[in-house]
N, C-alpha and C positions, 0 to 999 in steps of 0.2 A: 504494500500500500504506500509506503514511504517513497519507494522508487517512482511510482506514478505521480505523486505530488511534486517531487523534484523535477521530473520530466515535464510536467505541465508548467511549472514555474520557469524552466529554461525556455520552453516554447514561447510563453508569454513575454519573457525578457527579450527574446530574439525579435519578436514583432514590435516591441517597444523601442528597440534600438534601430530596427530597419522597418519603419512603417511602410505599408503598401500605399504608394502615392497615387493620387489621381493624375490624369494626364494634363497636358497643356494644349488646349484647343487653339490652333493657330488661325485666328480670325482673318488675318491678312492673306494667308494662303487660301483659305476658304473663299474669300471674295475674289481673289485673283483667278481661281478656278472658275467661279461663276462668270466673271467677265470674259474669260477665254471661251467658254462653251455655252453662253446663254443664247447666242444667235445660231450657232452651228454645233449640234450635239457631238459629244465625244464618241467616235465610232466604236470604241471598246465597250460602251454601255448601250449602244443603239439596239433596241429589241423591237422588231416590227410588230405592229398591232397594239402597242401600249399607248395609253395616255401617259406621257412621259414626265409629268410635273414632279411627282414624288421621287421617281428615279433620279431626276436631276438634283433635287434638294439633298437626297442621300449621297450622291456623288460629291456634292459640295462639303457635306459634313465629313465624309471620308477624306477628302483632300485637305481638310483642316486638321486631320490627325485623329479623328474619332475612330476607334478601332471597331471592326466588325465583331459581333458576338453571336454565338450559337451556330446551328446548322439545320434546324428544322423549320421548314417553310411556314408551317401553321402555328408556330409558337410566337406569341406576341411579345415575348421578352427577347426574342432573337432578332438580329438585324444584320444582314449580310448579302453580298453579291459575288457569285463565282461564274456567272454566265446567264444567258437568256433562257436556257432550257428549263424543263420541269424540275423542280427541287434544287435549282442552282441559285436561287435568290429567295429571300424571305418576302412575304407579303408586306411586312413592315417597311421594306426597302422601297416598295413600288406603289402602295395604295395609301392615300391620305388618311382614311379612317383607321387603318391598321397602324400607321406611323403614330397617330395620336394616342392610341392605346399603348403602344410601345413606350412613348415618352412618359405617359402617366405611370407606367409600371417600373420605369427605371429612373427613379428620382436622383440617383447618383450621377446621372448624365444630363438631365434636363430639368428645367423649372418653368412652370407656366407663368407668363407675363403678358401685360398689356402690350400691344404693338408700339405704344409710345415709350416703352422701356426696353426695347430690344437693342442688341448690339450687333456689330458686323457678323455676318455668317449665321445668325439665328434663323429660325424657321417660322413662317406664317402659314396658318391654315385658314381656309375659307369654307363656310357652309352657306351655299346659295339659298335664297328665299324659297321656301316650300320644300327644301330637302331636309331629310332627317339625319344626314351624316355629312362628314367633311368630304368635300368634293374637289378641292384644289390645294396645292401647296406651292409656296414660293420662298425665296431666300431674301432676308433683310440685308440690304447692301449698306446704306447709310442715308442720313438726312431724309428719312421717310421715303426711300426708294426701295424697290424690289426688283429681282430678276427671276425668270421662270421659264419653264417649257410648257407647251400645250396651252396656248400658243407661245412660241418663243418670243420673249421680250427681255430687253436689257435695260436696267436702271430706269424703270418707269415709277411714277408716283404710286405709293401703296394703294391708293383708292382709285387709280385709273381703271376705268371700265368695270368697276365693281358695282353691281346693282344695289340700290337702296334696300335695306333690310337684311343684307348679308351679315352673318355672324363671323367675326374674325378672332382667331386665337394665336397668340405668340408662344413659341417654345424657345427659351433661352438655353444655350448649351453651357453647362457649368462644369463640364469635365475638364 
């Protein structure tokens, strides 16, 4: 019994000396990626037949250094892309409502904020009037500007072409 207590103490001491650190999201790299690929999608992530908005925002997050997690397409805590084929990417990578669930479940990575309090490289979700779920995603660039895919737009005002009555949610990357 004493050996187990000593071992537990040593493990705790090890973590106290070498804490597992959160990452450093590189907001400048994220926005640079968004600027590079907002008008012309990155061919490495181009999957025919997709509405590409959340795929684009996920690429931006990844370019900023946010690591992929998991491997199961249907797990809302997982977020990854290994290709366009079946089971090669998570739904959280490519579907706005799934990304929202992912962000809610992974509070170590994201924090919900008003769009007025977002920072470079954060994510904006839109729920169109009459819809019951999030239908669009964009990247916060700066000074109330967003970039997006579907349709491809670079550095447009957050409220440009957004119908009255649209619900907007911001996800701040805190990783």
